[in-house]
C-alpha positions as CSV (number, residue, x, y, z in Angstrom):
1,M,2.6,27.1,-17.0
2,T,2.2,27.8,-13.3
3,V,2.0,25.1,-10.6
4,R,-1.7,25.8,-10.3
5,G,-2.1,25.5,-14.1
6,N,-0.3,22.2,-14.0
7,A,-2.6,20.9,-11.3
8,W,-5.6,21.9,-13.3
9,A,-4.3,20.2,-16.4
10,A,-3.6,17.1,-14.5
11,G,-7.1,17.2,-13.1
12,I,-8.7,17.5,-16.5
13,A,-6.6,14.7,-18.0
14,A,-7.5,12.4,-15.1
15,A,-11.1,13.3,-15.4
16,V,-11.2,12.0,-19.0
17,L,-9.4,8.8,-18.0
18,G,-12.0,8.3,-15.2
19,C,-14.9,8.7,-17.6
20,V,-13.5,6.1,-20.0
21,A,-12.6,3.7,-17.2
22,T,-16.1,3.9,-15.7
23,L,-17.6,2.2,-18.7
24,A,-15.4,-0.9,-18.2
25,W,-15.9,-0.8,-14.4
26,R,-19.7,-1.1,-14.9
27,R,-19.3,-4.5,-16.6
28,E,-16.9,-5.8,-14.0
29,A,-19.0,-4.6,-11.1
30,A,-22.2,-6.3,-12.3
31,R,-20.6,-9.7,-11.4
32,A,-20.1,-8.7,-7.8
33,R,-23.3,-7.2,-6.7
34,R,-24.0,-9.8,-4.1
35,R,-20.6,-10.7,-2.9
36,V,-18.6,-7.7,-1.8
37,G,-19.8,-7.2,1.8
38,D,-22.0,-4.5,3.3
39,R,-19.7,-1.6,2.6
40,Y,-19.0,-2.7,-1.0
41,R,-22.5,-3.6,-2.1
42,P,-24.9,-1.7,-4.2
43,A,-26.6,1.1,-2.3
44,G,-29.9,0.0,-3.6
45,R,-30.8,3.2,-5.5
46,R,-32.3,2.3,-8.8
47,A,-32.5,5.6,-10.5
48,G,-30.1,8.4,-11.1
49,P,-26.3,8.5,-10.9
50,V,-24.5,7.7,-7.7
51,P,-21.2,9.5,-8.0
52,A,-17.9,8.6,-6.4
53,R,-15.0,10.8,-5.6
54,A,-11.3,10.5,-6.3
55,L,-9.1,12.9,-4.4
56,M,-5.5,13.3,-5.4
57,L,-3.0,14.3,-2.7
58,T,0.1,15.6,-4.4
59,A,3.3,17.0,-3.1
60,A,2.4,20.2,-4.9
61,G,-1.2,20.3,-3.9
62,I,-4.7,18.7,-3.6
63,V,-6.9,18.3,-6.6
64,F,-10.4,17.0,-6.6
65,L,-10.8,15.3,-10.0
66,A,-14.0,15.9,-12.0
67,A,-15.7,13.8,-14.7
68,A,-18.7,15.7,-15.8
69,G,-21.6,13.5,-17.0
70,C,-19.9,10.2,-15.9
71,S,-22.4,8.3,-13.8
72,S,-21.3,4.9,-12.4
73,G,-24.7,3.4,-11.7
74,P,-25.9,1.9,-8.4
75,T,-23.1,-0.6,-7.8
76,T,-20.5,0.4,-5.3
77,A,-17.7,-1.5,-7.0
78,S,-18.2,0.6,-10.2
79,R,-18.4,3.8,-8.1
80,F,-14.7,3.6,-7.1
81,G,-12.9,6.1,-9.3
82,S,-15.8,7.9,-10.9
83,P,-14.9,11.5,-9.8
84,S,-17.6,14.0,-9.2
85,A,-16.3,17.3,-7.7
86,A,-14.0,19.9,-9.1
87,T,-11.8,22.3,-7.2
88,S,-8.1,22.6,-6.5
89,V,-5.9,23.8,-3.7
90,T,-2.1,24.2,-4.0
91,L,0.2,23.2,-1.1
92,R,3.9,24.0,-1.0
93,G,6.4,21.2,-1.2
94,P,8.5,19.2,-3.7
95,S,6.8,17.8,-6.7
96,G,7.3,15.0,-9.1
97,Q,8.7,12.5,-6.5
98,G,7.2,9.0,-6.3
99,I,5.3,8.0,-3.2
100,Q,6.8,4.9,-1.7
101,S,4.0,4.1,0.8
102,V,0.7,5.3,2.2
103,A,-0.9,4.5,5.6
104,F,-4.0,5.4,7.6
105,S,-3.8,6.1,11.4
106,P,-5.9,3.6,13.4
107,D,-8.7,6.2,14.0
108,G,-8.7,7.1,10.3
109,N,-8.1,10.8,10.9
110,T,-4.6,11.0,9.5
111,I,-3.0,9.8,6.3
112,A,0.8,9.4,6.0
113,T,2.5,9.4,2.6
114,I,6.1,9.0,1.7
115,A,7.6,11.3,-0.9
116,N,11.4,11.1,-1.5
117,S,13.6,13.8,-3.2
118,D,17.2,13.7,-4.2
119,S,18.2,15.3,-0.9
120,S,16.1,13.5,1.7
121,G,12.9,11.6,2.4
122,K,9.7,13.2,3.6
123,I,6.7,11.9,5.4
124,Y,3.6,14.0,4.8
125,L,0.8,13.9,7.3
126,W,-2.6,14.8,6.1
127,D,-5.9,15.6,7.8
128,A,-8.1,12.8,6.3
129,S,-11.3,14.8,6.5
130,R,-10.1,18.3,5.6
131,R,-7.5,17.0,3.1
132,T,-5.0,19.5,4.4
133,L,-1.3,18.9,5.1
134,T,-0.7,19.1,8.8
135,A,3.0,18.2,9.3
136,T,6.1,17.1,7.5
137,L,8.7,14.6,8.9
138,T,12.1,14.8,7.4
139,D,14.6,11.9,7.4
140,P,17.3,12.9,10.0
141,A,20.0,11.2,8.0
142,G,19.1,12.6,4.7
143,Q,18.1,9.2,3.3
144,A,15.1,8.0,1.4
145,F,12.1,6.8,3.4
146,L,11.0,3.3,2.5
147,S,8.2,2.4,4.8
148,V,5.8,3.9,7.3
149,A,3.4,2.5,9.9
150,F,1.2,3.7,12.8
151,S,1.2,2.0,16.2
152,P,-2.1,0.4,17.1
153,D,-2.9,3.2,19.6
154,G,-2.0,5.8,17.0
155,K,0.4,7.6,19.3
156,T,3.6,6.6,17.4
157,I,4.6,6.7,13.8
158,A,7.5,4.4,12.6
159,T,9.4,5.2,9.5
160,G,12.1,3.1,7.9
161,D,14.8,4.5,5.6
162,G,17.4,3.2,3.1
163,G,21.0,3.9,2.6
164,L,21.8,6.2,-0.3
165,G,25.5,6.1,0.2
166,P,28.3,3.8,1.5
167,G,28.5,3.2,5.2
168,H,24.9,4.1,6.0
169,F,22.8,1.5,7.7
170,G,19.1,1.6,7.5
171,N,17.3,3.2,10.4
172,T,13.8,3.0,11.8
173,Y,12.7,6.3,13.4
174,L,9.9,6.6,16.0
175,W,7.9,9.8,16.1
176,D,5.4,11.3,18.4
177,A,2.3,11.3,16.2
178,S,0.7,14.4,17.8
179,R,3.8,16.5,18.5
180,H,5.6,15.3,15.3
181,T,8.9,15.0,17.2
182,L,11.5,12.3,17.0
183,T,11.5,10.0,20.0
184,A,13.8,7.1,19.2
185,T,16.1,5.7,16.5
186,L,16.4,1.9,15.8
187,T,19.5,1.2,13.8
188,E,19.5,-1.9,11.6
189,P,22.6,-3.9,12.6
190,A,23.8,-4.6,9.1
191,S,21.1,-3.8,6.5
192,Q,21.3,-0.7,4.3
193,G,17.6,-0.4,4.2
194,A,14.5,-0.8,6.5
195,W,12.3,-2.0,3.6
196,A,9.3,-2.7,5.8
197,V,8.2,-1.8,9.3
198,V,5.2,-3.0,11.2
199,F,3.8,-3.0,14.7
200,S,2.5,-6.1,16.4
201,P,-1.3,-6.0,17.1
202,D,-0.6,-5.2,20.8
203,G,1.9,-2.5,20.0
204,K,4.6,-4.0,22.1
205,T,6.9,-5.2,19.3
206,I,8.2,-3.6,16.1
207,A,9.3,-5.8,13.2
208,T,11.7,-4.4,10.5
209,S,13.0,-6.1,7.4
210,G,16.0,-5.3,5.4
211,D,18.0,-5.9,2.3
212,D,20.2,-8.5,4.2
213,G,17.2,-10.8,4.4
214,K,16.9,-10.5,8.2
215,I,13.9,-9.6,10.3
216,H,14.6,-7.6,13.5
217,L,12.2,-7.5,16.4
218,W,12.4,-4.5,18.7
219,N,10.8,-3.7,22.0
220,A,8.6,-0.7,21.1
221,S,8.8,1.0,24.5
222,R,12.4,0.3,25.4
223,H,13.7,0.6,21.8
224,A,15.9,-2.4,22.3
225,L,16.6,-5.3,19.9
226,I,14.8,-8.4,21.1
227,A,15.6,-11.0,18.4
228,T,16.8,-11.4,14.8
229,L,15.1,-13.9,12.5
230,A,18.1,-14.8,10.4
231,A,17.8,-18.2,8.9
232,P,17.0,-19.1,6.2
233,L,16.3,-15.5,5.2
234,A,19.9,-14.4,5.8
235,D,21.8,-14.7,2.6
236,P,25.4,-13.5,1.9
237,S,24.4,-12.3,-1.5
238,G,21.9,-9.9,0.1
239,V,18.4,-11.4,-0.6
240,A,16.1,-8.6,0.5
241,A,13.1,-9.3,2.8
242,N,10.7,-6.9,1.1
243,S,7.6,-7.3,3.3
244,V,6.7,-8.4,6.8
245,A,3.4,-8.8,8.5
246,F,2.0,-9.9,11.9
247,S,-1.1,-12.2,12.1
248,P,-4.1,-10.5,13.7
249,D,-3.5,-12.5,16.9
250,G,0.2,-11.5,17.0
251,K,1.3,-15.1,17.1
252,T,2.8,-15.4,13.6
253,I,5.2,-13.3,11.6
254,A,5.2,-13.6,7.8
255,A,8.1,-12.3,5.7
256,G,8.6,-12.5,1.9
257,D,12.0,-12.2,0.1
258,N,13.6,-12.0,-3.3
259,N,14.1,-15.7,-3.5
260,G,10.4,-16.3,-3.8
261,E,9.9,-17.6,-0.3
262,T,7.5,-16.5,2.4
263,Y,8.6,-17.6,5.8
264,L,6.3,-18.0,8.8
265,W,7.7,-17.6,12.3
266,D,6.4,-18.2,15.8
267,A,6.4,-14.6,17.1
268,S,7.2,-15.5,20.7
269,R,9.6,-18.4,20.3
270,H,11.2,-16.9,17.2
271,T,11.2,-20.3,15.4
272,L,10.5,-21.0,11.8
273,T,7.2,-22.9,11.4
274,A,6.6,-23.0,7.7
275,T,7.8,-21.9,4.2
276,L,5.4,-20.9,1.4
277,A,7.2,-21.2,-1.9
278,D,6.1,-19.0,-4.7
279,P,4.7,-21.3,-7.5
280,L,6.8,-19.5,-10.1
281,G,9.8,-18.7,-7.9
282,L,9.3,-15.0,-8.4
283,I,10.1,-12.1,-6.0
284,I,7.7,-11.7,-3.1
285,T,6.8,-8.1,-3.0
286,S,4.0,-8.0,-0.5
287,V,2.5,-10.1,2.3
288,A,-0.7,-9.6,4.2
289,F,-3.0,-11.5,6.6
290,S,-6.8,-11.5,6.3
291,P,-8.5,-9.8,9.3
292,D,-9.6,-13.2,10.7
293,G,-6.1,-14.6,10.3
294,K,-7.2,-17.6,8.3
295,T,-5.7,-16.5,5.0
296,I,-2.3,-15.2,3.9
297,A,-2.0,-13.2,0.6
298,T,1.4,-13.0,-1.2
299,G,2.1,-10.8,-4.2
300,D,4.9,-11.5,-6.6
301,G,6.6,-10.1,-9.7
302,T,9.7,-10.4,-11.9
303,G,10.7,-6.8,-12.4
304,V,11.6,-6.4,-16.1
305,V,11.6,-9.4,-18.3
306,A,11.8,-10.0,-22.1
307,G,9.9,-7.3,-23.9
308,G,10.0,-4.9,-21.1
309,T,7.0,-6.2,-19.1
310,G,6.7,-8.0,-15.8
311,K,4.8,-11.0,-14.6
312,G,3.1,-11.4,-11.3
313,N,0.2,-12.8,-9.4
314,T,-1.4,-12.8,-6.0
315,Y,-1.6,-16.1,-4.1
316,L,-3.9,-17.0,-1.2
317,W,-2.8,-19.5,1.4
318,D,-4.4,-21.4,4.2
319,A,-2.6,-19.9,7.2
320,S,-2.9,-23.0,9.4
321,R,-2.4,-25.8,6.8
322,H,0.1,-23.7,4.7
323,T,-1.5,-24.8,1.5
324,R,-2.3,-22.7,-1.5
325,I,-6.1,-22.2,-1.9
326,A,-6.4,-19.7,-4.8
327,T,-4.5,-17.7,-7.4
328,L,-5.6,-14.2,-8.3
329,A,-4.2,-14.0,-11.8
330,S,-3.2,-10.5,-12.7
331,P,-3.6,-9.2,-16.3
332,P,-0.6,-9.9,-18.5
333,G,2.6,-7.8,-17.9
334,V,1.8,-7.0,-14.3
335,N,4.1,-6.8,-11.3
336,V,2.1,-7.0,-8.1
337,Q,3.5,-4.2,-5.8
338,W,1.1,-4.3,-2.9
339,V,-1.6,-6.5,-1.4
340,A,-4.2,-5.4,1.2
341,F,-7.3,-6.8,2.7
342,S,-10.4,-4.6,3.5
343,P,-11.1,-4.4,7.3
344,D,-14.1,-6.8,6.9
345,G,-12.1,-9.2,4.8
346,T,-14.5,-9.2,1.9
347,V,-12.2,-7.4,-0.6
348,I,-8.6,-7.8,-1.6
349,A,-6.8,-4.9,-3.3
350,T,-3.7,-5.5,-5.3
351,G,-1.6,-2.7,-6.8
352,D,0.6,-3.0,-9.9
353,N,2.9,-1.0,-12.1
354,N,2.1,-2.8,-15.3
355,G,5.4,-4.5,-15.0
356,Q,7.6,-1.9,-16.5
357,N,10.1,-1.7,-13.6
358,W,10.2,-1.6,-9.8
359,E,10.3,2.2,-9.8
360,G,6.7,2.1,-11.1
361,T,6.9,4.1,-14.3
362,G,4.6,1.7,-16.1
363,K,0.8,2.4,-16.3
364,G,-0.5,0.9,-13.1
365,S,-3.9,0.0,-11.7
366,T,-5.4,-1.2,-8.5
367,Y,-7.5,-4.3,-8.8
368,L,-10.3,-5.2,-6.4
369,W,-11.1,-8.9,-5.8
370,D,-13.9,-10.7,-4.1
371,A,-12.0,-12.4,-1.3
372,S,-14.3,-15.5,-1.2
373,R,-15.0,-16.1,-4.9
374,H,-11.5,-15.0,-5.9
375,T,-12.9,-13.0,-8.9
376,M,-12.0,-9.5,-10.0
377,I,-14.7,-7.0,-9.3
378,A,-13.2,-3.6,-10.2
379,T,-10.2,-1.9,-11.7
380,L,-9.0,1.5,-10.4
381,A,-6.7,2.9,-13.2
382,D,-4.2,5.3,-11.8
383,P,-5.4,8.8,-13.0
384,S,-1.8,9.8,-13.8
385,G,-1.0,6.7,-15.7
386,Q,1.8,5.8,-13.2
387,G,2.7,2.6,-11.4
388,I,1.1,1.8,-8.1
389,E,3.5,1.8,-5.2
390,S,1.2,1.2,-2.2
391,V,-2.5,0.5,-1.3
392,A,-4.3,0.9,2.0
393,F,-7.9,0.7,3.3
394,S,-9.1,3.2,5.8
395,P,-10.0,1.6,9.2
396,D,-13.7,1.8,8.5
397,G,-13.3,0.4,5.0
398,S,-15.0,3.4,3.3
399,T,-11.9,4.6,1.5
400,I,-9.1,3.1,-0.5
401,A,-5.8,5.0,-0.8
402,T,-3.4,4.3,-3.6
403,A,0.0,5.9,-4.1
404,D,1.8,6.1,-7.4
405,A,5.2,6.8,-8.8
406,N,4.2,10.3,-9.9
407,G,4.1,11.6,-6.3
408,S,0.4,11.4,-5.9
409,A,-1.9,9.6,-3.5
410,Y,-5.5,9.0,-4.6
411,L,-8.5,8.5,-2.2
412,W,-11.2,6.4,-3.8
413,R,-14.6,6.1,-2.1
414,P,-18.1,5.1,-3.1
415,G,-20.7,7.8,-3.5
416,S,-23.4,8.4,-0.9
417,S,-26.2,5.9,-0.8
418,G,-28.6,8.8,-0.2
């Protein structure tokens, strides 16, 4: 079968999955009609189907998935993942490689996805409106990319890589977002992987986390190391710091590690201010602040446990009192891979790989939660039946991007309200 034939086959299979899943989403969405915020509320149309679109960006091409005859009803929560259009375009590039991360540019015009091959990591930059590949960034050291982030002004792209051989330290590369040229290299002092990279809200500082459990702070313009947040994250046995995030006001840095701890640091004084202990002592996979800075979300997981399944939840914490305020209990056998807040703070998206392993080969889904009521409002089942590696909201909140271990990124959006 040709590449184009494979793409069509994948589209047809995903369409069938979308049709079946829509029936379940309708029931879940009915509970959230009044609580999901303006962008995620019912459009108010009482008659006729209101379709949604799921667009798959793959390393081999772009496929609009179609589900003929599947109408999702008037609720926006149920509209996510009910595909409506059918066409395909093939793009050249490696196929079958998992996407490690996905990110939107601040203006929403560009989507960055990571796709790693056996030879080197790739960052694909896509035109978000035309759905076309505009540029490819290749890891200069021939390593796997682990993380990607845009600067707040959208002029710089930061990418972190990981060591695939002895003697290689993880690097963070800075790229000119318009010219697609490398402008600087930030070399991790000891870590073999820059697992996470994030800009401070003012764009002046870059934070990177590594497999040595340390957080490095860099001057974004001078490319110089400012500080290292080492204790108690630093661990001789190599307790990786998997995720790092700045609070919206830039005053706090949160970092989660393999020991099940989330540490909060004063971003200017570089002092530890609090520790949030995972209730079950599981690995912290993802950390995120709500847009108003009042809530911290942490996702956890176990990897593979007895029976070949994982176990993970998402916990919400009061950012000032450092107390746990809610638990978003994932379905059984789930590892939470990623946590993200919608721009208006009304929805929390959590991505999982169904607990099979950290490479995401289990059947994953993205769950949408009402951020105030702490209830699940929708499930976006990965059309390829793969584990979810990353989740991101577009800056205007109109689109959710999910990346899976099959090398595809899906864009989910509600249908037009007419």
